[in-house]
N, C-alpha and C positions, 0 to 999 in steps of 0.2 A: 156361311155368314156373309152378309152384304158388305161391300166396300164402303168405308166412311168417306163422305164427300169432303173435299178440301174447302176451306172458307172462301176461296177465290174462284170456285167453279159455279157455273150457272145451275140452279136447282129447280127451275120452273118446269111446268108441264109443257110438253110439245105443243106448239101453236098450230092450229088448223086454220091458217090464213093464207090467202092467195097473195101472189106478188103484187097484184093491183091494189089489194087492201093494204099491203105492207107499204107501198109507195104513198097511198093516200094518208096513212098514219104519219108518215114522215113529214107531211106538210102541215100538220096540225100545230098551231102556234103554242097552245097550252097543252103540254104533255102530261099525261097522267102517270102516276108511279109505275103502272104496268107497262109503260112505253119508254123505259129507260134505255140508254144505248146498249146495255148488256142484253136486254130483252130483244131489241131490234137485231142485234148481231146473231142471237140464237135463232130467231125466226128466219133470217136470211140463210143461215147455215142449214137449217132443216129443209128449206125450200130447194136450195141448190144441191144438197146431198140427195134428196129424193129424185130430182131431175137427172142427175148423173147416174144414179142406180138404175133408173128406168132406161136411159139411153144406152147404157153399157150392158143391160141385162144381168145386173149383179145384185147382191143383197149385202152390201158392206154395212157394218154397224155405223151408227151416227157418232162422229167424233165428239169428244168432250171439249167444251170451251173453258179456258182459264184466262183470267185477266190479271196476270202477274208479271208480264214481260216489262223490263225496264231498259232505259238507255235510248239509243237512236233507232233501234229495230222496231218496225211496226208489228210484225207478226212472226210466228215460228210454227212450223209443222213438226210434230214429234211422232215419228213412225213407231217407235218402240211401244209407247203406251196409247197411241191413237188419240192424240190431244192436239188442239190448236191453241197456242198461247197468243194473246193480244196485249198490246201496250195500252193500258187504261188512260195514261196521260195524253197520248196522241189521239186516242179515240174521243176523249172529252173535248180536245182542242179542235178536231177536224170533223167530228160528227158523222153525218150520213156518207160523205165521200169516203172517209176512212173505212167505214163498215162495208160499203159496196165494192171497194177495191181490195181490201185486205182479206176479208173472210173468204171470198171465192179463190183468191190467190193461194191461200194456205190449204184450202180444201182440195184444189187442183193438185198440189204437191202430194197429199195423202193418197188420193185416188190414182194418180199416175204411178206412184210407188206400188200400190196394191195390185194394179193391173199389169205393170211391166217389170217390176222387180227393182232391186237396188242398183243395177248397172246403168240406169238412165241418167242423163245429165239433169241437174236440178231445174233448169229453165229450158230444157230441150223441147223437141217437137211433141213428145207425149204430154208434157205439162201444158204446152200451148194449145194442143187439141182440146184438152179439158175446158180451158177458158173459152175457146171459140164455141164449143158446144153449148156452154152456158150463156153465150153472147155477152161476155164480160170483157173489159179492157185487158189486153195482154201487156202488162207492164212488169218489168223485172224488179224495179226498185221504186220507192216512193219519193216524192218531192215535198213532203210536209216540212214546215218550219219546225225545227227542234231546238230546244235550249241547249247550250253547250253542256256536254257531258263532263264528268270530272276530268281534270288534267293531271296526268301523272308527273311527279317530280322527275327531273332528269339528272343523271350523274355523269360526270366526265371521266372517261377511260381513255387510255392511249395505247398505241402499239409503236412499232419502229417507224411507221410512215405517216401517221396522222392521228387526229383526235376522234373519239367516238362518244356518242351520248347514249347511255343505257337508261331505260325506264326504271322506276323504283322497283318494279317486279323483278326485272333481270338483275338489277343491282343486288337485291336481297339474295337471289340465287347465286350470284357470283361470290357474295360474302360467305355463303354456305358451301362453296367449293365447286359449283358448276363452272367449267372452263368455257370461256368465249374467246374466239380468235378472229383476227382481221381477215376479211375475204380477199384483200389486196395482197398483203405481204405474208399472211399465214401465221403471224406472231400472236402469242397469247395476249389478250388485253389485260392491262394493269390499271388499277385505280390511279387516276392522275388528276392533275390540276392544269387548267389552261395556261397558267403562268409558267409551269414547269415543262410544258410540252416542247419537244425537240423540233416540231414542224414550224 
């Protein structure tokens, strides 16, 4: 039985288009529905995947693309299910630059992992070599303008030496019994109030 596709996966046919044609398409002012950012990302992935397979003499499967990543992260390579996740908000806001930097970056993670195993560093020399073979920029992180992500509420806790602020997540865990202690004095943190603090 065939696997059902998720609604956020690209379901188009593989594109038989060269990188020169891909670049020419990117400059067309009036984009057709066939040239959506998702389609351009898929074409670039197929192109770079084919080049890496040829250069490495391998026959690795084409990773699936998903457009469901949220927050400040531009992309994510998932080794377990051979998927590249992209942030659709950043892709819409930064267009071709996002696609040309993020897709090869995440593909390089997958291919370096498949060739060298899990013991390599995420942005180590194996990963860098993949991007250099593709003649793509070797950048560890993006510099895209991102809207502020959600801010977690902070709760005041105290120990014998000072005040501490715990996020709403850690506060909830503390309320459920997870013990937290001060790294300075080693005392267990107690829910406190800045007015009642001994410091």
